[in-house]
VOGU-3710 file (C-alpha; in Angstrom, 3 decimals, decimal comma):
1> mngsnhlqen> 40,093/-15,944/69,024  43,526/-15,512/70,483  45,510/-12,462/69,506  48,974/-12,481/68,005  51,971/-10,269/68,627  53,646/-10,290/65,226  53,038/-11,279/61,600  54,773/-14,669/61,817  52,612/-15,649/64,789  49,524/-14,382/62,999
11> dsqpqflcpv> 50,339/-16,358/59,841  50,706/-19,568/61,857  47,144/-19,317/63,236  44,317/-21,392/61,702  42,349/-19,694/58,937  38,941/-20,445/60,456  37,380/-20,039/63,881  37,049/-23,104/66,074  33,445/-24,251/66,676  33,371/-22,730/70,174
21> cfrklhssig> 34,562/-19,298/69,031  32,249/-19,431/66,021  29,254/-20,105/68,272  30,267/-17,293/70,647  30,513/-14,863/67,742  27,181/-16,021/66,346  25,380/-15,688/69,667  26,814/-12,244/70,382  26,265/-10,504/67,037  23,905/-12,867/65,200
31> fdiilryerm> 24,162/-13,589/61,501  22,900/-16,059/58,926  25,477/-18,850/59,050  24,805/-20,203/55,548  24,830/-16,725/54,003  28,135/-15,944/55,750  29,690/-19,150/54,438  28,325/-18,562/50,918  29,882/-15,090/50,851  33,175/-16,471/52,119
41> lnfyrragfs> 33,034/-19,203/49,469  32,530/-16,628/46,717  35,455/-14,569/48,012  37,800/-17,555/48,273  36,904/-18,727/44,762  37,442/-15,253/43,262  40,742/-14,875/45,125  41,961/-18,298/44,003  42,093/-19,830/47,481  41,046/-23,346/46,457
51> peaewiakri> 41,723/-25,251/49,723  39,814/-22,654/51,725  36,946/-22,658/49,215  36,767/-26,454/49,402  36,634/-26,346/53,218  33,814/-23,764/53,134  31,886/-25,756/50,505  32,077/-28,831/52,751  30,834/-26,804/55,731  27,860/-25,546/53,709
61> wiissg> 27,063/-29,095/52,604  27,294/-30,469/56,167  25,112/-27,732/57,643  22,550/-27,860/54,812  22,193/-31,640/54,816  21,953/-31,939/58,614
//
């Protein structure tokens, strides 16, 4: 969860949190992981972000089948 100083730097950052940052966020504020991913998936599909939607769908599948 590193900051950025300008738009170009911000745009070059990964779209998703790394596993460590994701876990820190989850432990500090608490949320339903699957529900969060399902809502993100719906947003990405509606917005036409296919690669992002595919990544989220895979995450949901991995977490649900584990």
